[in-house]
Structure formats: structure tokens, C-alpha cells
N, C-alpha and C positions, 0 to 999 in steps of 0.2 A: 624654637629649633630643637632643643634637647627633647622636648616633649614628642616632637615628630620622630626624632631618632629612636626614642624609647618605643614609640608606637610601631615603627618599622621593625624593631627587634622583636616586639610582641607578635607581629604578623609573621616574621620569619620563624619564630618559635612555634606558632600555631600551625604553619605549613609543614614544619618538620614533624610535629606531632601527628598531623593528618597523614603524612607520607608513611610514618612508622605504623600508624593504625592500619592503613591500607595494606602495608607489607605483611603485617601480622594477621590481618583479617581477610581481605579479598584475595591477597596473593599468598596467604599463609598455606592454604591447602595445596596449591601446586608446588610450593617449596617443599612441604612435607612429603608430597608424592615423589618429588625428585629425589629427596634423600632416601625414600623407601626403595627407589629403583636401583640404588647402588647394588652391585653384585652380591648375591647371597650364596654361601657355600652350598654344595649339593645337599638336598634332603634325602635321607636314606629311607627306603620303603621296602619292607620284607613282608611278603604275602604268603600265607600257607593255605593251600586249597586241598590239603589231604583229607579234610572232612567235608568236602563239597558233596559227596553222595548222601550225607545226612543234612544237607542244606545249611551249612555254616562255613564261613570263611574267617580266617584270623589274619590280622595285620599289625605290624609295628612300624612306627615312624620315628626318626631322629631328626629334629628340626633345629637348625642353628638359630639362636635367639639372643636378645639382649634383655637385661633386667627392665621391668616396667610392664605397662599394660600391653596385651597382645590379643588380637582377634584372628581366629582361624575360621576358614570357610569350608563347608562341605559343598561340593559342586551341585548347583541347582539347575542351571540351563545347560543341557548336554547338547553339543553341536550335532545337528542332523535330526534331533527329536522335536525341535521347534516349539517346545513348551517347558515350563519349569517343573520337571518331573524327576529330578534327582531323588533317589529312593532313601531319603534320610530317615523315614519311619523305620527302616530295617537296620539302622545303625544301633549297635548295642555294646555293652561292656566298655564304654569309653573311660579311659583313665590317663591322667597326665602326671608325670614325675619330672623333677629336676634335682640333680645332686642327691638322688636317692630319696627325696621327700615327695609325698603326694601333694599335688596342687589342686585346689578346688576350682571349679569352673561354673559358668552360668550361660544359658542360652539367651540370645537377644530376644526381647519380648515382642519385637516387630518383625525382624528378619530371622525366621526360624532356622535358617541355614548358617547362622553366625554364632560362634562360641567365643565367649570372653573369659580371659583369665589374666592373672598377674604373675609375671616371671620374677622369682626372687633374686635379690642381689647375689652376685657371684655366679649365677647360672649362665652358661653359654650354649647349652643344648637342652631342648625339651624332648623328653621321651613320651611317645604316645602309643597306647595299645587300644585296639578296637576289634570288634567282631561285626561281620555283616551277615544278616539272616536272609538267606535266599528266598525270594518271593514264591508264593503259590499262585494258583490260577487267578486270572482277572487283571493282573498288571500288564502294562504295555511297554513295548520297546525293551531297552536294556534293563528296565526295572522289573520286567516280567520273569517268568520261569527261565532259568539259565543252566540248571544242573539236573542230572539224573544219576542213577547208580553207576552209569558207564561213561559220563562225559560232563564237561563244564565249559561254559563260555565266561571268561573273566573280563569284565569291563572295569578298568582301573578306577574310574570315578566312584565305584561302589565302596572302595576300601582306602580312601585317603582324605586328608585335610590339607589345606594350603593357607599360608599367611596372607593377610590383607596387605595391599599396597603395591603388589607387583603384577604386571601383566603375566598371564600364564606362559607366554613365550619367553619370559625372562627368568622363570624359576626352573632350576635343574633338579631332576629326580634320578637317583641311582636305585633302580628297582631290582629285587630278586624274587624268585618264585619257587615254592615247593609244590610239586604235584603229588597226587596219589601214586603209590608205588606201581611201576610198570606202565604208567600212562605216557603217551606221546603227545606232542603239541605242535601247533603252527601259529606263527605271528609274523607281522612285518617289523617288529621291534628288533633292533640290532642286538645280537647276543655276543657276550665276551667269554663266557665260560659255562660249561654244563658238566655236572658230575652226578650221575644217577638221576634222581628225581629233583635235584636242585639246579636251577638255572639262574645265572647272573646276566643282567642286561647292561648295555652301554648307557652311560649318562645321557639323558635326553631332556628336552624341555617338558614341562607339565603339559603343554599343548600337544606335543607329540605322543606323550605317554597315554593320555586319555584317548587319543586318536588311534591307538594301536592295541586292540583287544587280543586276548590269547585264547585259542580254542584247544582243548585237550581232551583226551579220552582213552579208554582201554582199547577201543576198536578204532584204528586210525589209518588213514591212507593219504598219500600225496600223489597227485597227478601233475606232472611237469608239462606245461603247455608250450613253452618256448625253450627247449633244451639247447644249450650252446649259444643262445642269443642274449643280448643285453638291451634293456633290462630283463631279468627273468620274471616269469609269471607261473603261478601254480595254484591248484585247487587243493586246499588242506581240508580233509573230510574227517569228521568224527560221527559215529552212529551208535545207536543202542544195540546193534547186532552186526556181526561181521558181514552178513549177506547184504545188508543195506548199502554197503560201500561199493557194490559192483556197478560202476559206471561203464556202460557199454562203449565199444570203440567208436560208434557213430557219434555219440554225444561228446566224447573226447575230441573228435575231429571238429565238431561244431564249435566247441569252446576255443579250440586253436584258431578257427576262422574268426571268432569274435575278437581275438587279440589283433589279428590282421586287419579286420574291418575298422576297429577303433583307430589304428594307426593311419589308415587311409583317410578316415573322416577328419581327424583332428590334426594330423601331421606332426605331433610331438607328444611326449609322455612326461608328465610332471611328477615322477616318482622314481625311486632307486630300484625298487622291485615291487611286485604286486602279489598279494595273497587273497584269494577267495576263501574265506573261512566258512565252510559249508557244514552246518549241523543238521543231522538227519534223525529226528526224534519226534514222537507224538506227545512228549511230555515236557516240551519247552515252548515258550511263546514263539509264534511264527511271524516273522517279519524280515525285512532287510534294513540294515543300517550302514550308511556309507562312511568310509574313512579314506584318507588320502592315499594310503598305500595298501589298503585292504578293505574288505567288506565283511560284515557280520550277517550271514545269510542263513536263516533257520526255517526248515521245511519239515513236512511229515516224513516219517521214517522210510516209507516205501516210495518216495518220490522218484528215485532212479529206476524203480522196478515196475511201477504202475503207469500205464499210458496216460490216464486221465490226470494223475497227480503231476506227471512230467510235463504235460501240456500246460497245466495251470501255472506251474512255476517256471516255465521256459524263459520268461522275460525278467525274472528276478535278478539274476547275476548281471545281465546286460544293463539293467537299470542302475544298480549300485555301482557298477564299473564306470558308467558315464559320469556319475557324480564325482569321480576323481578329477575330471575336467570342469564339469558344471556343478558347482556346489562347494568344492574344496579349493581348486585353483582359482576359478572365478566364482565369487560369492557375493550375493547382495550385500550392500554396505550395512544394512540394518541387521544382518545376521553375523557380521564380522566383528564381534565384540572382543574386548581385550581380556576378559576373564569369564568365569562360569557363573557369575552372579548378576551381571547386567542383563536386563530383559532384552530379548531379541525381537526385532520387528519383521513380520512376515509378509509385508505388502508385495514383495516380488517373488513369492513362492510359486506363482504361475510360470516364472522363468526357472527358478531353482528346481522345482519338482515337475512342473508342466512340460518344460522343454526336455527334461530328463526322461519323462514318461514317453514322449514322442520318440526321442532318439533311442531309448532302450528297446522300444517295440520294433522300430524299423531295423535295428541291429540284430534283434532276435530273428527277424526274417532274412536279413542279409547273410547271417552266419549259418542259417539252416536249422536253428532251434525251433522255429516255426516254419511251416510251409507257407507259400503265398496265400493259399486258401485260409489257413488258420489265422494269418495276419488280418485278412479281410473279415473273418468271423469275429475277431476281437474288436476290430474297428466298428463293426455293426452293433455289437453288444454294447460298447461304450456309448455310441450315438443314441441308441434306443433307450438306454438307462437314463441318460441326461434329458432326452425328450420327455421322459416320464417323471423327472425330478421337479415336481410342482413348486417346490420352494424357490425356484428360480424366478417366480413371478413377484417375489417380495425381497429376496436376498440376492444382490448382484454377485458375480463371481469374485470381484475384488474383495467383498466382505468375507468370503470364505478364506481368503488368504490373510486378511487383517485379523480375523478371529481364529486363526489356525490353532493357537494354544488352547482354545476352548473346544473346538470341533474335534481335535484328535481324541479328546477324552469323552466325547459325547456317546451315548448309547446308540445301538443300532435301531431301536424303536423310533419311529417317526422320521427316519432319515429322508424320505421322499419329500416331506413337508419342511423339515428343518434345514435341509441340505447338510452335506458333510464336507470333507476336504476335497471338494470337487475340482480344485486347481490342478490335481493330477490328471483326471480324465478329460475335463474340459480344456485344460492346458494342451493335452494331446491334440484335440480338435483344432484349437487356435493355431498351433504351430504347424499342423498339417495344412491349414489354410494359408499360412505364411509361405510355406514351402511351395505349394502349387501356384501361389500368386507371383513369387519370384520367378519361377519357371515360365509363367505366362508373360510377365513383363519383359523378360529377356529372351523370349523365343527359344527357351530351353538351353540357353548358354550358361546360365547360372542357377543355383538352387540354395537351399538352406545349408548344404554341405559347405558352400563358400563362406557363409556366415560363421559356421562352427570352426572352420580352419583359421579364420582371421581372429575371431573373438576368443577362442579357447586354445589357440596354438601358441606360437612363439617358441623361444628356447626351452628345451626340456631339462631334465635333471632332477635335482633334489626338490622336495615339495616347497612350494611358495604360495602366497595368497595375493590375489589381485582383485580387490572388491570392485563392484560395479553398481551403477544407478540406473534408473529408468531411462535417463537421458543417454547413457552409454549404449543401452540396447537399441534405442531409436537410431542413434548415430551409426551403430554397427550395421543395422539393416539398410540404412541409406547408403552406406559405403558399398554394399552389394548391388543395390539398385535404388535410385531415388524414387520415393513414393511418400504419401502422407501416412507414414507408419504410426505416428503419434495418434492420429485420429482413428486409424484402423484398430489399434490396440485398446485405446481408452473406450471406444464404442463397445467393444466386446466385453471389456472388463466391467463396465457399468450397466450393461444391458439387463432389462427385466423381461426380455422376450421369453415366452413360455417354451419356445422350441430351441433345441441345441443348435450351436453354430456348425452347420453341416456343409459350409461352402467348400472346404477342402476336399470332402468326399465327392461333391458334385463337380468341382473343377478338376478333380482327379479322374473323372470319367465313369463314376459309379453313382448309385443312389440307394438309399435305405428302403428296404421292403420287408414284408413279413410273410411267413408261410407256416405250415404245420410241421415242417421238418425242424428238428431240434438244432439249435446253434451249438456246434461242438465245444466252443470255448465257454459258453454259458453252462453247458453240461459239466465241463471240467470244474468250473467254479462251484457248482452245486455239490459235486463230489467232495471237493476240498473243504467246503464250509459246512457240509452235511445239511444242505438246505434244498428246498423245492421252490424255484423262482418262477412264479406265474405273473410277473409284473405286467407283461404285455398282453395278457388275456383278461383275467378277472381282477388283476391289480393286487395280488397277494403274494407275500413271501413267507414261507413256512420253514421252521426248523424240522429236523427229521422226526421229532416227537409230536408234530402237529401244532406246536406253539406258533402263534402269529408274530413274526419278526417285524413285518412292516406291511402297510397298505398304501396304495397309490391314491391320493385324493381324486375324487370325481370319477373313479372307476367302479366297477360293479361291487366289489367287496366292501369298499369304503361307503358307497352310496347306500348299501343295505344296512350299514351300522356296525360292521366288524372293525375292530381296532387292535393295535399291538398289545400283546400280553394275554390275549384270549387263546384258547386252544381248541383246534378242530377235533371233533369226536366222530362224526358220521357224515356221509355224503349220500343224499337221496335215500335216507333210512338205512344205509349199510355202513358198517364200521370202516373208518377211513384208512386209506393207505395211499402213497403217492400214485400208484398205478390206477387205483379206483378213482381218485380225483381227476387225473388226466383223462381217463376214459369218459367220465361224466362231462367234463368241459368240452371234449371233442364231440360228444353226442349231442351237445346243446345246439349244434348247427341244424339238426333234424328234429329236435324236440322243442315243441312250443311251450312246454312247462318250464317254470323257473327252476334254477338249480337250488336245491335245498341243502343247507349246511347246518348241522347241529354243532353248536359251539359252546364251550364252557367259558364262563367269565367268573373266575374265582370258584365259589361253591354254587353258582347258578348256571342253568343251561337254557339256551334259547335257539330256536331254529330260524335261520336267516334265509330269505328268498332272494336270489340273485337273478335279475332279469338280464341274462346274458346268453347270446346265441351265435357267437362268432367263432367258436371252436378254439383250438390251441393256436397261439401266435408266437413265433420266434423270429428274431431279426436276422437279416442277411443283407449283403451288398449285392445288388444286381447291376450288370453292365449297362451303361448308357452308350449305345453304339454310335451315337451322334457326336461323341467327344473322344479325344485321344485318351488312351489308358495311361494317364500320368502316374496313378497309384502303383502300377506294376513297375514303372520306371524307377520310382522312388526306392523300392525295396530290392532292386537289383544289386548284387554284390559289387563292391568297389575294388576289393583287393584280389590278388591271385588266389586260387584255391589252395587251402592249407593241406599239408600232408603229415 
């Protein structure tokens, strides 16, 4: 009996030990994480951009700490950039002190964005100083060029560290900023005090801080789009010259209409105010990056003055604005990470970016930034480009989203065979197909507008996040009109069809065709990128110096043996120029001889014969008179005309 009793006591002891082991082991990490999530006093961040014109920023942080081991992170995965491109290589001058003594530190040998150090006994605050070296040419997104002698775009993730163990929504930062003397600024970040070149901001979460860039410059202008209305909207512009800020009255009216059209489309606004931060410079990286209450929009200096540059950039602000609803308020679950170190999953980027591409383009047309003809030219250009994207025969669209973090950084060479971030453009075509199908299934009573209002609407006000999954998208579409949306979407996402999905164009009452007349939007793209795009004739894309940017597999240039990286020297024995080449291609229709191109490949020269006789070919949409013109119906304004 006693033996059994002792045995039972041993069993109980063993069970207690196992429970304790589990608590300290399996459950230990969540318990530690729970302790770590206890409120932390605000972190002080002081940034000095007075030396931005010479490409260096200075920052100081005061971080509340406890004695013992501490890990600090430099943001790696920046929301909206969809890849781990935090510019840590440009972090310099890093120094830690506590109680006036320097503390040594060491980078993690696996996670290059993690810094380890030990906080000494008696220390309650860690003082950090660092510099950020502004990038030169070649970097992408907010890692790219962001300052000139006359302006700067501050992305807060460039100049801060944050402690391990807290979601970024639960860390509070009290930020201040010093600007170069005389510069003005724009930001969605709430301001508590300004004195000369010094600005103090209200305490916000780290999530909000990183989501709120600051545009500043010597030449600055604000265009109020909804004066007297709530919430307010404005375009904050900085340029390298005062003349570049001259936005004409027509464009201002179009942007006012854009605000009205988004209200009509979504039915609510999930922000307190909205700032388009528009940078006009030839010496910064050109892109758009979405934020919940603002957008970082960077374009060529003469964009507001040059018709071709204006046309090329007309859909940029609408696209980034749409992201406030689709991408910020509603975000794929795989992109809704709790901090800036967790890898993001891009499998639903065909919704995040593809649907935004579609809505941004139709809003550009609804608001008047594009004419109906320019919208159709853009649609034709996109469809033709994807029709000639031969990589679609081996790489399905879904993989371009899954591999986005690789493809964003891929070079331009061999894009037609590799594929690129095609979930933007092909997403446009898929959502156009969805829109026309909803209208067809409901006899015109419903459209994608109804999906947007239900999926992205709801109560407005301060920013909030509502993640979604593929199942949510399918359910949302079925709520608009029952259909086999799961099969519809997965078929297109996994297709290896060599042809682009043009069902939306055709159901919209149009079809893709080619002619010798140049596509206006394609021409604008050539002007903006300084290229000569002959993809649809000889299958060649050239930079303005004759360098071969890409070739289209199975078309004349590629079949003759020309590849990316080579450089065109002469056409039919005459020194090349864009006009000479276009004339020669057009003349091929009546010339039985091959087109002779002298091409340099490094230090070697070779003449390539292109057996091509179809002349210049540019894409356009032609009306199918046997079908209703649904495409024109889609881009009709929904809101009353703005004034």
C-alpha cells in the first residue's frame, strides 16, 4: 500500500515537473511576450534634416529600458513595399549610451537588422544617436533617392530603431523634426508645436509614425481640394524649382473630382485627413507609395507642365489614394504583420495591387485626369504588353504575387521572359473581367462598385485595419451576385495561357487591334522612361542611347539573335536614331530585303538580319458594334461635378 502511495506521489511529482517544464518551455515564450507587451513609456525621436541637401540625416532616440539583454530592430519589411528592403546599409554613426557611458553592441549574425546589447544596472534610459546616408541612383521605393538641394522626403523608418517584443501598434513615439532653414513641409502626422524650422509632433504609435512621411522643400505649395469640408484633403507639393509647382486650374478641378468620385465609390473614408505628398524632381526615385492618410508620390520635375509627363502620371495619385481603402483599411492577412521584421506573404497582391490598379485607372477616367480615349489607350497598351509577355507560358500570375519580393528587385532585362510584378497590369484585366461579368449576370443592376462599397465601406473615421483572405474576396463577390467566383479567379491565377485575359475588354464591347498610329499612352511611357518601345513590331525595347532593354521571345529581334545588354549602332548601314529605326521598320512593308541592324555586344560588332515586313504596330481598342459599350459605362462619373 505504502509503496503504491509513494508511487502515486512520484507520479504527481513527475506531472508537476512536466507542467513546470511546459510552462517554462512551450508556454514560456508567450508569457515572456505577454510581459514584453506591458506599456512602455514613449520613445523620444529627434530627427535633424538640415543637412539633407548634402545627403545625410541625423537622429537621436531616448528609449526607456531595464537592465539586462536588449535587442533593437531596424525596420526591414516596410508596409507597401512588399519586400525586405529596409535601407540598413545606409545606417551609420550608430552609438549607444546609458548614464553617460558608451555601451558596446553587436549585430545578429543571422538577422542583419537586429542589434544586441546589454543595458547596465541602474540604467532606465538608452540614448541612441545615428546618421542615415541618403541613397544615390539605383535604389527602389523609399530606399531610393529622396533628397536634392531643394527638397527632401523623410521616411521615418530610415532613422529609427525599436525594441523587440512589442507590436508596432503598441509602441509610442514622440517625434520632433528640424528642417533646413526656410523650408516648408507637409505631412498627415498630427502637429503639436512649430517654431521656425523646428516641428514637434503628437505622440503616435510606431505603426502610424512609419505610415506618415514628411515632404519638405524650399519651393512648396499646398492645394486645398475640399476647403470647408470634413475630412480635409490637400496636395502638398515640393519641387526643385518654383515654376514646377504651377498646377493648372483644370488639373486642380480633376483632383477635386477624384475626391468626390472615391466618396461615391466607397461610401466612407477611413482617415482623419488626407495629404497627397507630391515631389516634383528629376533627381529623386520615381514611384508612388501608399499610406493610410497620405501618399508619397514622386514624379519628374516638369510633370505638371509637360503634356506627355502629365498623361503618364495621371493615374498615380488615384492609385495611391485607392490604397487608403484597399491595402491600408482592407489588407491581405499575409501582409498585416505585427511588426516590421516578420516576412510578408504576397499571395493576394493581385487584389492589393491588381484591384487598386483597376480602380485607380477607372477613377483617373471618372475624374477627368484621363479622357475616355486615353483610358482605352492605356487598356490596349496593358493588354498588348501582357499578350507579348512570353514568360506567362511557364510562370502563372499567382507566382508573380508569391515571388513579389524577388520580382520587385529584378532588372528590366529579360522581363518578357522572366515576367515582372504583373499582378498590377494583369490584375487590372482580371478585375475588369469581374466588373463586366457582374454587370452581365445582373443585367446591369450591379457592378464592381457594389463590391467596393460593401467590402471597403463601413463606418469611417480614424484609420483602422481589417485584414482579409481569399475566402473573404470570394464571399464578397458572391454577396454581390452568386457565381463560381472561386473557379473564375483560380483559373486565371494559375493559367499558363500565352494570351492575356481579355474577357473584360471583349465583354465590355471592344477588342484589341493594331495599327501604324502610335498609342498615346505608350508614347507617354516612352517619354517618361526615355525608351523606344517596339515590342509589337520587331519585339525590341531600347533605351534612348540604343541599349537593348528587352527583347520579346519568338519575335524578329530575338529570333535574329539580339539580346538585352547589346547596343544598336546602325540601321541599314546608317547611324541609328529613333526616327531612322521607325522609318526603316515602316518601310519593311514594301521592302523585301531584311532589316539590317548593326549591334555592339561589348567590344564586338555584328550585323543582324531581321526578316520582318509588317511595319509599325501599336495597340488600340476597336469598338465591337455587336455588343453593348460597357467599358464606357464603367468610366462614367458617379459623383456630381466638382467646382
